[in-house]
LOMAR-458684 format. One record per residue (C-alpha): residue in one letter; y, z, x. Coordinates in Angstrom, 3 decimals, padded with zeros to 6 digits. Each point is the difference from the previous one (the first is absolute). Layout:
REM residues N
[atom "A", [Y, Z, X]]
...
This chain:
REM residues 116
[atom "Q", [130.685, 131.150, 116.643]]
[atom "V", [002.628, -000.927, 002.575]]
[atom "Q", [003.562, 001.251, 000.076]]
[atom "V", [002.794, -001.819, 001.808]]
[atom "V", [003.285, 001.790, 000.673]]
[atom "E", [003.106, -001.418, 001.672]]
[atom "S", [002.914, 001.919, 001.482]]
[atom "G", [003.035, -000.543, 002.167]]
[atom "G", [002.297, -002.043, -002.191]]
[atom "G", [003.663, 000.756, -000.455]]
[atom "L", [003.568, -001.191, 000.379]]
[atom "V", [001.073, -001.467, 003.325]]
[atom "Q", [002.997, -001.956, 001.234]]
[atom "P", [-000.325, -003.629, 001.091]]
[atom "G", [-001.315, -000.146, 003.549]]
[atom "G", [-001.808, 003.305, -000.394]]
[atom "S", [-003.675, 000.871, 000.159]]
[atom "L", [-002.641, 001.569, -002.194]]
[atom "R", [-003.679, 000.740, 000.472]]
[atom "L", [-002.332, -000.208, -002.981]]
[atom "S", [-003.367, 001.701, -000.087]]
[atom "C", [-002.979, -000.574, -002.264]]
[atom "G", [-003.134, 002.089, -000.160]]
[atom "A", [-003.236, -000.765, -001.803]]
[atom "S", [-002.381, 002.782, -001.019]]
[atom "G", [-003.086, 000.480, -002.124]]
[atom "S", [-003.371, -001.723, 000.061]]
[atom "I", [000.617, -002.336, 002.929]]
[atom "R", [-002.705, -001.174, 002.395]]
[atom "S", [002.200, -002.568, 001.686]]
[atom "I", [003.170, -002.011, -000.511]]
[atom "S", [000.089, -003.700, 000.801]]
[atom "A", [003.729, -000.530, -000.353]]
[atom "M", [003.221, 001.822, -000.776]]
[atom "G", [003.363, -001.470, -000.737]]
[atom "W", [003.518, 000.356, -001.262]]
[atom "Y", [001.530, -001.992, -002.826]]
[atom "R", [003.414, 000.280, -001.604]]
[atom "Q", [001.623, -000.807, -003.299]]
[atom "A", [003.716, -000.343, -000.496]]
[atom "P", [001.602, 000.165, -003.464]]
[atom "G", [-000.605, -003.221, -001.907]]
[atom "K", [-002.336, -001.389, 002.653]]
[atom "Q", [-003.741, -000.266, 000.462]]
[atom "R", [-001.895, 002.295, 002.320]]
[atom "E", [-000.250, -001.544, 003.464]]
[atom "L", [-001.974, 000.627, 003.142]]
[atom "V", [001.822, 001.795, 002.800]]
[atom "A", [-002.754, 000.669, 002.540]]
[atom "T", [-003.745, 000.512, 000.168]]
[atom "I", [-002.365, 001.358, 002.621]]
[atom "T", [-003.737, -000.316, 000.501]]
[atom "T", [-002.222, 001.129, 002.840]]
[atom "G", [001.039, -002.907, 002.156]]
[atom "S", [003.211, -001.495, -001.271]]
[atom "T", [003.382, 000.452, -001.622]]
[atom "T", [001.962, -002.275, -002.290]]
[atom "Y", [003.714, 000.082, -000.761]]
[atom "A", [002.263, -001.734, -002.465]]
[atom "D", [002.424, -002.305, 001.802]]
[atom "S", [002.912, 002.024, -001.341]]
[atom "V", [-001.073, 003.159, 001.862]]
[atom "K", [-001.468, -001.409, 003.225]]
[atom "G", [001.564, 001.619, 003.026]]
[atom "R", [001.457, 002.851, -002.053]]
[atom "F", [-002.995, 001.698, -001.635]]
[atom "T", [-003.159, 001.268, 001.652]]
[atom "I", [-003.189, 000.967, -001.815]]
[atom "S", [-002.485, 002.367, 001.585]]
[atom "R", [-003.069, 001.895, -001.080]]
[atom "D", [-001.828, 003.208, 000.774]]
[atom "G", [-003.543, -000.897, -000.978]]
[atom "A", [-001.370, 003.492, 000.367]]
[atom "K", [002.542, 001.324, -002.484]]
[atom "H", [-000.038, -003.000, -002.374]]
[atom "T", [003.749, -000.221, 000.510]]
[atom "V", [002.309, -002.962, 000.432]]
[atom "Y", [003.609, 000.024, 001.135]]
[atom "L", [002.884, -002.441, -000.290]]
[atom "Q", [002.787, 000.396, 002.528]]
[atom "M", [003.042, -001.797, -001.338]]
[atom "N", [002.903, -000.685, 002.359]]
[atom "S", [003.224, -001.965, -000.370]]
[atom "L", [-000.173, 000.427, -003.753]]
[atom "K", [001.970, -002.358, -002.204]]
[atom "P", [001.209, 000.368, -003.600]]
[atom "E", [-002.563, -002.633, -001.007]]
[atom "D", [-002.758, 002.375, 001.121]]
[atom "T", [000.863, 002.205, -002.974]]
[atom "A", [-003.085, 000.297, -002.200]]
[atom "V", [-002.827, 002.228, -001.088]]
[atom "Y", [-002.609, -000.091, 002.751]]
[atom "Y", [-003.648, 000.219, -000.990]]
[atom "C", [-003.032, 000.741, 002.122]]
[atom "K", [-003.202, -001.968, -000.569]]
[atom "V", [-003.436, 001.135, 001.163]]
[atom "V", [-003.063, -002.249, -000.002]]
[atom "V", [-003.399, 001.709, 000.028]]
[atom "P", [-002.936, -002.313, 000.792]]
[atom "I", [-002.933, 001.953, -001.447]]
[atom "P", [000.145, -000.108, -002.913]]
[atom "L", [002.768, -002.578, 000.095]]
[atom "A", [003.145, 001.428, -001.548]]
[atom "V", [003.771, -000.089, 000.375]]
[atom "Y", [002.177, 003.077, -000.437]]
[atom "W", [003.789, 000.269, -000.257]]
[atom "G", [002.361, 002.866, 000.516]]
[atom "Q", [002.754, 000.945, -002.412]]
[atom "G", [002.736, -001.448, 002.201]]
[atom "T", [002.911, 001.407, 001.961]]
[atom "Q", [003.609, -001.128, -000.393]]
[atom "V", [001.863, -001.402, 002.986]]
[atom "T", [003.717, -000.603, -000.472]]
[atom "V", [002.127, -001.597, 002.704]]
[atom "S", [003.666, 000.397, -000.772]]
[atom "S", [003.257, 001.075, 001.572]]
């Protein structure tokens, strides 16, 4: 069993910053990828950023503003969000991909609200 827990969401003014954290625990031998997705009210869940051992991927809407990083030893992934905009408001979910046996785990989500 694998547990995924996010933290770090909150209310911030436009132009501000937040740092999200996500930790995976339980029966984990290795993690092949971790990522952040978000879902705004009335919209589908969308990719924000992902990170593997050798690469990172970002949605065009967050490039240059968000940075994903990972602490492999701690099975933890971070999302540094700068220059936040109201359109970044959403519930942010952490995704963990375990290769053996292949499985995908999601966290419960953390709310990010960008508003003045």
